[in-house]
N, C-alpha and C positions, 0 to 999 in steps of 0.2 A: 125495072127495066126503059126507059124513057128516052132520051135523045141520044140521037147518033149524027155522025161519026162523033167525040168526045176527042177533043185537046190533047189532051193529057190523063193519064191517069190520075192525076191529084181533079181533075175535070170533074171524069165518073166517080169516085169517093162521096167529091161535093154531091153530086145529084142524088144518090142513094140516101143522102143522110140530110139534105135539105129540106127545109120544113122548121116549124118553133116548133114539132111533136116529137118525133123519130128520135135524134137523139136521145132524149128523157127515156123516150118508150123502149131503146134496145137497154140502157142505164137499167131500170126497169123488170128487163128478163135476164137479166145479167145475174140472179142469184140462181134463176131455174125455170121452168117452166112456171106460167101461170095463167090463170082465167081470165074471159074478157075482164069481169068487172074487178078483180083484185084487183089490172093493170090498171082499169080506171080508177082505184081509189088511193092509188098510188102517183095517183097524176091531177092535183087538185086545178080544174079549170078546163079540163077538158072537155068536149061533147061525145056523147056514144055517139053521133055523125061522123067528130072527125078521127075518133080510134078507131072506128070501123075504116076508116079511109085508109090510115096511114099504117095500119096492121096490114091491108090487102095491096097496098105499093110495097112495103118491106117484106110483103111472100112473095111476090110479084118481083122482086130485086133479087131474091136464092138467102133474106140473112132470115127472115125470121117461120118458122115452119109452124101449122096450122095444124094438129092433131082432134079429131072429129072421136067421143066415144060414144058408141052409139048402146053402151050395154046397162044403161038406164035408161029410165021412162024418159026421163028429158034429157034428148043426146048432149052431153058434156064439152066441151071446147079447147082445150091450151095453146097456149103459144109457146114455145120457145125458142132461142135463138138453133139455128144451122152453125155448122163448124166455121162456116163465110160467116155470120155472125159477130160468131165469140170472136174470132179474128176482127175486125170491122172494130168492137169497144174495144179489145188490148190496142190501137192504134187511136183510138179514141183517149183512152188512158191521158198521153201524156198533156194531150191537147186540153183536156179540163182540169191537167195540176197547172198549165199556165193559163188557164182561165183562174184560179185561184189567186194563182201568182196578181193577173192584174187585178181583180177584187179588191186585192189590199194594197194595192197602189193608187188605186183612187179613190180606197178609202183615205187611205194617207194624202191622198189631191185633196179633196174634202176638206180634212181636219188640220187643211193651211191654211186652206182658204177661210173655213171659217174665226180662227185667230187672224189671219190676213185684216176683215174684212171687225170684228172686236179690236183692233186696235186703229184703225181707220175711226170708228166711231170715238172710243175713249181720243183721240185725238182730236176727233170734230165737237166734242164737246165741252 
């Protein structure tokens, strides 16, 4: 929980998922509890420091739960979505679907540009 007051509900929601990795972390936790290392392996390119920071922020925003199991010689920590976090992931689903459609549209535009530049090159040559 960071800034107050929010302008609207969308502003409050975007504040939770703002940043490069948070949505990807939430999606990685969608299938169930994950240990830190498991989560990191699912997110190639994220550093330990950044993952730690992002998980702490998501925990502070009440969308991720951190569970410490001290029943072994080396305590084990698992991260999972809270009910609030599961609701957030469900809300992000349609946004992800929109993003997939956008990727397809961008690919179509790129292909059309290649075809046009190929036609222009052929006409010039």
